[in-house]
N, C-alpha and C positions, 0 to 999 in steps of 0.2 A: 123291758119286762121288769116289773119292778123285782128285788130280789126278796120279800115277803110272799111273791107269787111262785116263786120257782120250784118250788116240793108240792106246795096247792095244782100247780099245773099238768106236775108230771103225774101225780097222783088220778087227774083226768086221763092223762092221755097212757101212761103204763100202770094203770090199776096193780095188778098182779106181778110186773116186773120187778127184781129184788133192788133196792135201793144201796142197803148197809147192812155190810157183816163187821159185826163189834164187840169188843169183848162183854161188853154186857146185852148182846139181843142180835138179832137181825132181822128186817125189818122190810116188807114190800114198801113203794113206795105208798101205798095207801097206810100201811100200817106207820110210816113215819111220818106222812102228815097227821095222823090223829097223835101221834106224841107229840109232834111241834103244836100243834091247838091247845093238847094240855098245858103244857108246858106255858104257852102265852096266856090260858086261863088263870094258872099258876102266879104268873109274875101279875097276872090283872087284879088277884084277889089279895096280894101284897102292895097296889096300890104302885104297882114299876108300870111307867109308861112313860113318854114322852119328857126327854132331857134326864131321862135317872138313866145309873149306870150300874150296870150286875159283874162283878170280878167273878171269875173259875179259876180256882186254885186246882189242878188233877189232869191226873194220864189222861192220854187220850181215850175217848169215848163217844159211844152213839148220842147218848144223853148230853152232853157238852154240845154237841152240832148241833142239836135240836135245842137245845138254849139260844143257840147264834140266829139260827131261823124265828124264836117266838122272838127274841127281842127285833129282829127288823118286823115282823105285824105288831110289835108293841109299840113301834118310834123309839124303844130304847136302845143304851149304847152298850155293847156285849164286850167286853176287855177280859180278855187271855192271859193269865200269870203265869208266867215261869217257873216251874216248881222246882227249878236247880238254883235258885237263888235262896239267901239262908233269911230268917224270920225277921232279924233289922231291915235285910231290903225288901222283904217284902210292907215291911212298917214303911217306910220311904215311899215305896210309889204306892202304896190305898191311899197314903194322906194326902198325898197330891193329886189324884183321881176321885174321892172322896166318893167312893162308891155308896147305892142306897143299898146295897144285896151283896155281899160276901157268901158265896159255895164253895165250899170245900170238901176233898173226898182224903180218904183215910190213904196214905201216910203223915198226910200235913196236917187233920184237922188238930191231933194235939198240940204240936208245934204254936199254931195258929193259937188257940185259944189261951196256953200257957204264956207267950209272951205277947199276948194282947196287941197284933199285928192288924186289927179291925181299927177303924177311927171312931171315936164316942159318935154314936148315933146309926154306923153302918148295923143292920142286922145280919148273923152269922147264921148259917145252914151247914148242917151236915148231911153229905150225899152218903157214905159209908155207915156201918155200925158203931161206930164212937161220934156220940152226939155228947161236946162234952156241957156242962154246966150254964142254962144263958143260951144253947144254942139251940136251934129248931132242926128238925129233921127233915131232910127234902121229901121222903115216901110219901110222911106223912102231909106235909102241907099238899104234895101231887094229889093223894088222895081225895081229902074234904075237896081240890078243885075241879076234879075230874066234870060235873056236871056244869060247871062254870063258862059261860063264854069270856072269850079273850076282848071284844067290845073295845076296839078301836078303830080308825079311821088308817086307810094303807098312809104312811109317813111321805114326804115328798123324796125325790131322786138326790136331794142335795143336803139329806138328813142324814146324821152322824148317823154309825152302825157300828162302828171296830174301831176301839181305842187299841193300838197294837204299840207295846213298848220297844222301841229299837234295843238290838243284841248286846249292845254297851259296849263293843270291841276296844272303843276309847269315849272316856271321861264318861258321866251322867244320863242313863240311859233318859229318851223324852219320849214322849207318849204321842204317836202319828195318829192324827181324825181322818178314819176314812168313811166315805158316804155310802150310800146304797149307788148312786153312780159309779165311784172307783170301781167299788167290786163288779159292777156290770161291765164295767169296760174292763178290766181284768179278764173276767171269764171269758168275755168272746178276745181276748189276747190269746188264752190258754185254748181254745178252741181252733183257734187259727194255728199255734204252733205247733200243737198234737194233732190235729184233725178229729177231734172226738167225734165218737158216736155211741149213742145209746147204748150199744154191744159192747163197750169195752169195759175192760176190767181192771179198775184202777187200786194197787197197793199204796197206802199210805203208811209212811212206818215212821215220818219226821214230826216232830210234836205241835199238836193245833195252837200251842201260844206263840209261836212266828209264823208271820206271813207265807213262810216258803211253804209248810206243812200244811197251814190251814187253805192257801189260794191258788198256790203254783198248779195244782189238779184237782184238790178235795171238792173244793164248794164249787169248780165249774162244772166237774164232773155232776154233781150233784143234781145242777138246772141242766145238764143236759140230759140227765136220764140212765145214766151207765150206775155201773154195780162197783161201790167203792169199799175196800178191805182195809180197816182202819185197825192196824194194832197200837196196844196202850205207850211204846214205845219200841226203838229198832232194837233187835235181838236178829242175828246174821243166821244163825238157824231157823228159827221160824219164818224169815222173810225166804229163802231162799223153799221151803214146807210149800210156803203159800204161792208163791210164781209159778211151781212146778206142778202143784195139787190142782190150782183152779183156774189155771191156764192163763193170767196175769199176763196184760197187754201194755200196761202200762204204768213206770212206777217214777218215782223221785229219791233221786239218793244223792246225798251231798258228800264230798269225797272221801269225808272219815268214816263216813258206811262204804262207798264202794271199794275202800281200801280193804277193809273187813270183813269183805266178799268177797272179792278176788285170793285175800290170803286165805278164803276156809278151803279144806279137803273135801268139797264138795262144785267146787266152784268150775272147773273145768270138764266134769263130766254131768254136771245138771242140765236137764234141758229146759232151755231158757227159749226154745224155739216160738213159745206163745206172744214174747214182748217184739213190740213195733219199734221200741226206743225206749231208751231210758235218757230222764232228764238230768242235770245238773247243775248246782249252781253256789251262789254263797259265799263263794273263793275262788280266787284262783286255782283250776283245775291242773292238776300237774299230766303232762303229758304219758305218763307214762299208763295213770290209769284208764286215759282215751284209747292210749294203744290197746289196753287189755278189756277191755270192752268189746272195740272194734274188733279184735282179733275173734271175737264170737261171734260177729257178723251181727252185733247189735248197733245202729247207730246211738250216739251219744249227740243228745242235743242239753247245749248250754243257755242256760237264762241268765241275765242281770236286772239285777232292780236294786230294788230296797225296801225296807218297810214303810217307807214315805212314797214309794210307787206302788204299792198293795200286791205281790210284787214286781211281775211281768212289762220291762220296760224294751229290753232288747232280746232278742231270742232266736236261735238256729231251727231250721225244721230237717226234718229226716233226709230229705234229699240233699242235704247240703253237708250233712254231720260230716261224711269223708273228706270231701273236697277242701272243707275249712276248718278243719282241727283244730282247735284253740283257741277260736275265736267261740265269741258268746252274739253273733248272728248282729241282723239287724235290726231298724226301730221294729217295735212291736205292733202288730195292728191297731191303727190310728192312735200312735203315739209320735212324738219327733225328738230326736237327739240332735245334740249340739256338740263339741270339742272346741274349747276355749282356751285363752293364754290368759294370765294372769287381771290384764284390763280388761278382760272378757269379749277380746274380739277371736271372731272364728279362726283357724288354723288349719290348712290343707292337707288332705289326708296324707299318712306317715306322721303328722307331728302330734306330739303326747301334748294332752293337757285335759281341764276338766270336761267331765262327762255331764251334759245339764240336759233335763228332760221336759217335755211337755206334754199334757194327756188328760185326760179324764180319768185316767187311772190314778193320778196325783193326789194324796192328800187334801184336804181342806186345812193345815194347818198343824202345827203342835200343841198337844192339848196347856191352855194356861200357861201358854210362854209366846206371846206378841212378839217378842224382842228376835226370837229364834226364828219364828216363823218367817217375821218380812227377809231376813237373812237369807233364810231356804229359798224362798220362793222371788226373790229379789228378781223385776222386771218378768215375772209369770213363766219363769222356768225355773223347777229342781234342781237346785244346786249340788251334787251329790257328793264331792270330795272326792269323790274317785278319779283317777285317771286313766286314759284312755286314748287311741285313736285310732281312727278308720283309715283302712285300706283302698287302694282305689276302686273296686269295687263295692264299697260302701258296708262292707261289715268291721264290726268294732271289735276290738283288741282290750282287754283291762289289763293296763300295767300296775298297778296297786292302789291305793289309798295315798292321795297326796300330801298327807303329813308325815307317811314313810317313805316320800322318797329321800334320798341321803344325797347330800353334798357334797362333795369330797375333793379338795382343792380345786373348788368352782366348776365340777364336773357334777350332773345329774346321774347318781346310780338307780335304776331302778328295782330296789327287790325283787320283784319277782324275775326278773329276768338271772338273777343270782339262786336263788331259790332253785328252776327250774334246772341248773347246771348239778346243782346237789343232791337233788333228786333223782338223778340219773346213776347216782354211784350205788352200786349194789346194797351196799353195808347200810344206806342212811333210810330210814323210816319215815323221819319228819325234819323239816326242815325252816328256820326261818332267819331273814337275814337284816339287820338294823346297823344303826349308825351309833357312833359310839364318838364323844368329843374328844379331838384333836389339836393340839397346840399348833399343830403344824400347816396339816389340810383341813381342819374346820371341824371334821368330821372323818371317821374312817369305817371301812366298811367291816363288822362283824357277822358270823356265821355261826347258829346257834342249832345242832341238829341232836335227834336221837335215834341212836342205833337198836336195826332191824335183830329182832329176837335171837340169841346166841351170837351176834357180829359184834367187830370188833374195830373201832374205828382206828385208823392211823391218819394223823395229822398232814404228815407229808404227802400222803394218797391223795386227802381231800385237797389242799393246796395248789396239788399237780391235776388235778382235773379242768384249771382253770385255761390252761396254757393254750393257748391256739385258738380260744373260743370267746373268753371277752378281754376284752381289753383291759392294762393294767390296772388302771384305777378302778377296776370295778372287782379287781378280786379281792378274798377278806384278807383281811390282815392280821384277824384273829380267830380263833374257832375254840367253841364253848359245847362240851357235849352232855346231855341232859337226860333223864329217863324219860321224857315226854313233855310236848311242848303245854303250856295253857291254853285252855281252848274256850270257846262258849260251847252252848248247848246245839248250835248249828255245827259245830267241828271249825268256828274262824279261830283263828289263832290270835289270841290277846295279846299285838303288838307292846301295849303300855307294860305290861306284864313281863313279854320278853328285855324291853330295855331296864326292868326294875334287876333281873335275873344278870343280864351284864353289869349291868352297874355296881352291885353287891359283888359280882365275884369276879371283877376285874376283867371279863371275859376270857382267864384264864381255863383251859379243857382239862 
């Protein structure tokens, strides 16, 4: 079923079932279908159709999701923009994707106008009360378009629908083009992973400008006929309130969010009995977080993938979560995985190599970047840049980024392995491990840690954690203590920024 039919079909089958509870409203499937159609009509009235891009810069809202599904009906491409970026970064991103329309909400509208982030020829529309000179009002446009029809034929499954920019944990963000078919395949994988049912009650707190917030549960839930509670952004109190009050059955929380919830005074006593599972991913998940969730009797299911895979490429299921804690599961529904060495040869179980992915969920390519596309999709497989290994049961264990691998004295050191030891320390809240150039060894291992509130970190104690646990060449040779690690919007540690910290401060604690 093409994405443009998802909401329309549920409006027929589940007319009065609640589809979405969001900051800007509450809609049944019938009402949400009308909102999508009105939004499609608005786009049609502005001449937005096939081949056009709609850039969206705002916090999570029902209007944002309606715009995505309206683009699906119009054959246009939806471009969610990371609102945590600076205006100069927005300007560079928009210059690359050249949208026909930029929609921005308070508090981003004024900065967009003042710093002229939109390319020449891009029409700018304000969602909120602030309407800068030269901009139009979304509400005014919508009122004028109510009586109009969307007037477009359904696009083909291979038509581009979503242009999502990579998180930019290393290097310049690239725009991954995801087709209708990719979102359909990803939704199939989510249904299989979560056992999605129309009576599920899903909470989304991740930003919708990333595929994790948009596609791990949110869009698959709306295809399935579930009810989605959408928060504008993550707040631990609000998340716990909604889980308890609304009897939420499914939610996705990245490790940084999980850490905030588990540290919350209400965590231990909150009624979480409605949760069938918690999904997590985006980075290597510390074992301490998995243990804390499992201690509440809730299966923690990990998902692995990337912007380029929509993102579900590998996943656990609830009945595997306790037995395979720490693994990211097996290949997702209708997806294939390979682990290869630097020469592209498959490696045996237990051997680390690059993770490759093939499936309908994989991107069509990078926006206007044929060279990067050819490299990433060489031989019909997406080359993830992540290293991992399969165990004897075929379950994937992610070891880290290939470029993050430290080579000390000719030996490979996985940062994730060292970080896991550090995060077992009661005084450490965050940890990242990087290599520092060294004349004798090529690189040495350096640990960068942030203490828990009120805790003091003693270097001798930290170095002692590794005795008898890891080979000596894997032990950190230096320790840097910081207030907090640099992270992106999904909580991924920005390793390039960590390396800069180490270089600037010489690794001295």
